[in-house]
GUZA-391345 format. One record per residue (C-alpha): residue number from 1; x, y, z. Coordinates in Angstrom, 2 decimals. Last residue first. Example, Ala and Ser with C-alpha at 12.3 -4.5 7.8 and 13.67 -1.06 7.14 Angstrom:
+-----+---------+---------+---------+
!   k !    east !   north !      up !
+-----+---------+---------+---------+
!   2 !   13.67 !   -1.06 !    7.14 !
!   1 !   12.30 !   -4.50 !    7.80 !
+-----+---------+---------+---------+
//
This chain:
+-----+---------+---------+---------+
!   k !    east !   north !      up !
+-----+---------+---------+---------+
! 227 !    3.09 !    6.15 !    8.88 !
! 226 !    2.69 !    4.24 !   12.14 !
! 225 !    2.63 !    7.31 !   14.41 !
! 224 !    0.11 !    8.96 !   12.13 !
! 223 !   -2.02 !    5.81 !   12.22 !
! 222 !   -2.09 !    5.53 !   16.01 !
! 221 !   -2.86 !    9.21 !   16.60 !
! 220 !   -5.52 !    9.22 !   13.88 !
! 219 !   -7.23 !    6.13 !   15.30 !
! 218 !   -7.17 !    7.54 !   18.83 !
! 217 !   -8.70 !   10.81 !   17.63 !
! 216 !  -11.41 !    9.01 !   15.65 !
! 215 !  -12.15 !    6.72 !   18.63 !
! 214 !  -12.43 !    9.75 !   20.92 !
! 213 !  -14.85 !   11.35 !   18.47 !
! 212 !  -16.89 !    8.12 !   18.28 !
! 211 !  -16.96 !    7.86 !   22.07 !
! 210 !  -18.23 !   11.44 !   22.27 !
! 209 !  -20.97 !   10.54 !   19.75 !
! 208 !  -21.96 !    7.54 !   21.87 !
! 207 !  -22.25 !    9.69 !   25.01 !
! 206 !  -24.31 !   12.32 !   23.18 !
! 205 !  -26.66 !    9.66 !   21.80 !
! 204 !  -27.03 !    8.04 !   25.22 !
! 203 !  -27.79 !   11.37 !   26.87 !
! 202 !  -30.40 !   12.14 !   24.24 !
! 201 !  -32.13 !    8.78 !   24.77 !
! 200 !  -32.02 !    9.16 !   28.56 !
! 199 !  -33.90 !   12.45 !   28.50 !
! 198 !  -34.48 !   12.50 !   32.24 !
! 197 !  -37.80 !   11.35 !   33.78 !
! 196 !  -39.64 !   14.18 !   35.51 !
! 195 !  -38.89 !   14.41 !   39.25 !
! 194 !  -40.69 !   12.51 !   42.01 !
! 193 !  -38.57 !    9.37 !   41.51 !
! 192 !  -35.47 !   11.50 !   42.15 !
! 191 !  -36.48 !   11.86 !   45.79 !
! 190 !  -33.29 !   10.93 !   47.66 !
! 189 !  -30.58 !   12.46 !   45.47 !
! 188 !  -32.76 !   14.92 !   43.53 !
! 187 !  -34.08 !   16.44 !   46.79 !
! 186 !  -37.42 !   18.03 !   45.92 !
! 185 !  -37.66 !   21.63 !   47.07 !
! 184 !  -39.96 !   22.23 !   50.07 !
! 183 !  -42.64 !   24.89 !   49.63 !
! 182 !  -43.45 !   27.09 !   52.66 !
! 181 !  -41.22 !   29.98 !   51.58 !
! 180 !  -42.83 !   30.02 !   48.14 !
! 179 !  -46.29 !   29.86 !   49.68 !
! 178 !  -45.58 !   32.86 !   51.92 !
! 177 !  -43.97 !   34.83 !   49.08 !
! 176 !  -46.97 !   34.10 !   46.84 !
! 175 !  -49.43 !   35.14 !   49.54 !
! 174 !  -47.59 !   38.44 !   49.93 !
! 173 !  -47.31 !   39.00 !   46.18 !
! 172 !  -51.06 !   38.52 !   45.81 !
! 171 !  -51.79 !   41.00 !   48.59 !
! 170 !  -49.34 !   43.46 !   46.99 !
! 169 !  -51.04 !   43.27 !   43.57 !
! 168 !  -48.70 !   42.10 !   40.80 !
! 167 !  -47.34 !   44.49 !   38.17 !
! 166 !  -47.00 !   43.70 !   34.50 !
! 165 !  -43.53 !   42.52 !   33.42 !
! 164 !  -44.32 !   39.10 !   31.98 !
! 163 !  -41.03 !   37.31 !   31.45 !
! 162 !  -39.21 !   37.45 !   28.15 !
! 161 !  -38.67 !   34.44 !   25.87 !
! 160 !  -40.38 !   36.10 !   22.92 !
! 159 !  -43.56 !   36.58 !   24.96 !
! 158 !  -45.69 !   34.18 !   22.95 !
! 157 !  -48.81 !   33.00 !   24.73 !
! 156 !  -48.71 !   29.19 !   24.92 !
! 155 !  -51.47 !   27.72 !   22.74 !
! 154 !  -49.17 !   26.50 !   19.94 !
! 153 !  -47.11 !   24.63 !   22.54 !
! 152 !  -50.14 !   22.43 !   23.21 !
! 151 !  -52.56 !   23.33 !   25.96 !
! 150 !  -55.26 !   21.47 !   27.86 !
! 149 !  -57.61 !   23.27 !   30.24 !
! 148 !  -60.61 !   22.92 !   27.98 !
! 147 !  -60.35 !   19.59 !   26.19 !
! 146 !  -58.96 !   19.70 !   22.63 !
! 145 !  -61.19 !   18.45 !   19.85 !
! 144 !  -61.21 !   15.32 !   17.72 !
! 143 !  -57.83 !   15.99 !   16.05 !
! 142 !  -56.10 !   16.84 !   19.34 !
! 141 !  -52.50 !   17.63 !   18.39 !
! 140 !  -48.92 !   16.56 !   19.08 !
! 139 !  -45.37 !   17.46 !   18.08 !
! 138 !  -43.80 !   17.74 !   21.53 !
! 137 !  -45.00 !   19.25 !   24.76 !
! 136 !  -48.53 !   18.87 !   26.11 !
! 135 !  -49.25 !   21.58 !   28.66 !
! 134 !  -51.87 !   20.68 !   31.26 !
! 133 !  -53.29 !   23.93 !   32.61 !
! 132 !  -54.43 !   25.34 !   35.93 !
! 131 !  -55.86 !   28.57 !   37.28 !
! 130 !  -55.63 !   30.13 !   40.74 !
! 129 !  -57.36 !   33.43 !   41.46 !
! 128 !  -56.40 !   34.52 !   44.95 !
! 127 !  -58.93 !   34.68 !   47.80 !
! 126 !  -57.31 !   31.79 !   49.61 !
! 125 !  -53.69 !   31.14 !   48.64 !
! 124 !  -52.47 !   28.09 !   50.61 !
! 123 !  -55.69 !   26.10 !   50.22 !
! 122 !  -55.97 !   27.29 !   46.64 !
! 121 !  -52.57 !   25.73 !   45.95 !
! 120 !  -53.70 !   22.36 !   47.35 !
! 119 !  -57.00 !   22.41 !   45.44 !
! 118 !  -55.21 !   23.09 !   42.15 !
! 117 !  -52.75 !   20.26 !   42.73 !
! 116 !  -55.59 !   17.80 !   43.37 !
! 115 !  -57.47 !   19.02 !   40.29 !
! 114 !  -54.31 !   18.63 !   38.19 !
! 113 !  -54.00 !   14.97 !   39.15 !
! 112 !  -57.52 !   14.29 !   37.87 !
! 111 !  -56.89 !   16.49 !   34.83 !
! 110 !  -54.05 !   14.21 !   33.71 !
! 109 !  -56.52 !   11.49 !   32.55 !
! 108 !  -54.46 !    8.33 !   32.82 !
! 107 !  -52.41 !    7.07 !   29.85 !
! 106 !  -53.06 !    4.80 !   26.87 !
! 105 !  -50.54 !    4.32 !   24.07 !
! 104 !  -51.42 !    3.27 !   20.53 !
! 103 !  -48.68 !    2.53 !   17.98 !
! 102 !  -49.39 !    2.32 !   14.27 !
! 101 !  -48.23 !    5.86 !   13.63 !
! 100 !  -48.39 !    7.66 !   16.94 !
!  99 !  -51.78 !    7.44 !   18.59 !
!  98 !  -52.03 !    8.71 !   22.17 !
!  97 !  -55.14 !    7.76 !   24.11 !
!  96 !  -56.69 !    9.11 !   27.30 !
!  95 !  -58.10 !    6.97 !   30.08 !
!  94 !  -60.54 !    8.16 !   32.73 !
!  93 !  -62.69 !   10.29 !   30.41 !
!  92 !  -64.16 !   13.07 !   32.53 !
!  91 !  -62.48 !   16.12 !   30.97 !
!  90 !  -61.93 !   14.49 !   27.60 !
!  89 !  -59.33 !   12.56 !   25.66 !
!  88 !  -57.75 !   11.81 !   22.31 !
!  87 !  -54.21 !   12.70 !   21.32 !
!  86 !  -52.62 !   12.44 !   17.88 !
!  85 !  -48.83 !   12.19 !   17.54 !
!  84 !  -46.11 !   12.88 !   20.09 !
!  83 !  -46.40 !   13.39 !   23.83 !
!  82 !  -44.34 !   15.12 !   26.51 !
!  81 !  -46.50 !   15.97 !   29.52 !
!  80 !  -46.34 !   19.22 !   31.46 !
!  79 !  -48.32 !   20.33 !   34.52 !
!  78 !  -48.77 !   24.04 !   35.14 !
!  77 !  -50.53 !   25.56 !   38.14 !
!  76 !  -51.05 !   29.23 !   37.35 !
!  75 !  -51.34 !   31.90 !   40.01 !
!  74 !  -53.14 !   35.23 !   39.89 !
!  73 !  -53.99 !   37.68 !   37.10 !
!  72 !  -50.62 !   39.48 !   37.11 !
!  71 !  -48.95 !   36.07 !   36.95 !
!  70 !  -47.13 !   33.93 !   39.51 !
!  69 !  -46.23 !   30.53 !   38.14 !
!  68 !  -46.38 !   27.12 !   39.78 !
!  67 !  -44.49 !   24.29 !   38.14 !
!  66 !  -43.97 !   20.60 !   38.89 !
!  65 !  -45.87 !   20.77 !   42.15 !
!  64 !  -45.73 !   17.55 !   44.16 !
!  63 !  -48.57 !   17.05 !   46.62 !
!  62 !  -48.68 !   16.39 !   50.34 !
!  61 !  -51.15 !   14.90 !   52.80 !
!  60 !  -52.75 !   15.78 !   56.11 !
!  59 !  -55.75 !   17.36 !   54.33 !
!  58 !  -54.44 !   20.87 !   53.72 !
!  57 !  -52.55 !   19.76 !   50.61 !
!  56 !  -49.04 !   20.05 !   52.00 !
!  55 !  -46.42 !   21.36 !   49.60 !
!  54 !  -43.62 !   19.61 !   47.72 !
!  53 !  -41.46 !   21.36 !   45.12 !
!  52 !  -40.35 !   20.73 !   41.55 !
!  51 !  -40.52 !   24.27 !   40.26 !
!  50 !  -41.38 !   27.72 !   41.61 !
!  49 !  -42.21 !   30.63 !   39.37 !
!  48 !  -41.97 !   34.42 !   39.06 !
!  47 !  -43.41 !   37.16 !   36.85 !
!  46 !  -45.15 !   34.52 !   34.79 !
!  45 !  -45.80 !   33.19 !   31.30 !
!  44 !  -42.35 !   34.03 !   29.94 !
!  43 !  -40.81 !   31.09 !   31.77 !
!  42 !  -43.00 !   28.77 !   29.70 !
!  41 !  -41.81 !   30.27 !   26.40 !
!  40 !  -38.17 !   30.24 !   27.45 !
!  39 !  -38.45 !   26.64 !   28.68 !
!  38 !  -40.01 !   25.52 !   25.40 !
!  37 !  -37.22 !   27.16 !   23.41 !
!  36 !  -34.62 !   25.43 !   25.58 !
!  35 !  -36.36 !   22.09 !   25.08 !
!  34 !  -36.33 !   22.62 !   21.32 !
!  33 !  -32.62 !   23.42 !   21.42 !
!  32 !  -32.00 !   20.24 !   23.44 !
!  31 !  -33.98 !   18.16 !   20.94 !
!  30 !  -32.06 !   19.58 !   17.97 !
!  29 !  -28.79 !   18.86 !   19.76 !
!  28 !  -29.90 !   15.29 !   20.50 !
!  27 !  -31.07 !   14.77 !   16.91 !
!  26 !  -27.66 !   16.00 !   15.63 !
!  25 !  -25.54 !   13.92 !   18.04 !
!  24 !  -25.68 !   10.56 !   16.32 !
!  23 !  -25.27 !   11.87 !   12.77 !
!  22 !  -22.32 !   14.00 !   13.91 !
!  21 !  -20.63 !   11.07 !   15.64 !
!  20 !  -21.12 !    8.91 !   12.54 !
!  19 !  -19.52 !   11.66 !   10.45 !
!  18 !  -16.59 !   11.81 !   12.87 !
!  17 !  -16.06 !    8.06 !   12.59 !
!  16 !  -16.26 !    8.18 !    8.79 !
!  15 !  -13.81 !   11.11 !    8.67 !
!  14 !  -11.33 !    9.21 !   10.83 !
!  13 !  -11.66 !    6.13 !    8.61 !
!  12 !  -11.08 !    8.21 !    5.49 !
!  11 !   -8.21 !   10.15 !    7.03 !
!  10 !   -6.14 !    7.06 !    7.73 !
!   9 !   -7.22 !    5.05 !    4.69 !
!   8 !   -6.60 !    7.95 !    2.30 !
!   7 !   -3.23 !    8.63 !    3.94 !
!   6 !   -2.14 !    4.99 !    3.63 !
!   5 !   -3.31 !    4.89 !    0.00 !
!   4 !   -1.30 !    8.03 !   -0.71 !
!   3 !    1.77 !    6.50 !    0.92 !
!   2 !    1.48 !    3.34 !   -1.12 !
!   1 !    0.00 !    0.00 !    0.00 !
+-----+---------+---------+---------+
//
């Protein structure tokens, strides 16, 4: 094998490994950018927010709040679910359905959980308007009609990633500060099961792409030393 053939083999294999790394990591990068955009839009809904906390429900129990936002109109309990495809459900239908291609997935009516969260927040903020929404993230839609109280990303008011700046009434701010101080943050080390599931697929893709880059570097180092 001549020198040119050696060089072609060396750089060709390295390029193939780097290309594989790029193909692996592109969906993960796209997903991360989408998640960042979603976070900016959600953050823009309120003047302030608390996330992933535990509060008592006023009935000797506790609830987990994924997100609670303070808005000029009151408070907003927000629950997010990541779904893809067509969704079918109703306010009092126990089991909702997600159809993605030929796959059908059933999941519990999220409004039942939302009602419990709503009652707990109202217990801590009497006299304050408290609303609730289930926000479905991902490329999904309700072809047979969307239940009231359900949002997709298309329904989120667009604030261009900036928080609402309208003023909040002092009485509302006082109740918010009290609730915020009362809430207990979830400990990720001991209560990880209460937190949303991590994006394991993205992490795996990123890890594999890093391994491919390391392999390309190791291959180049070995070949250049041999030539």
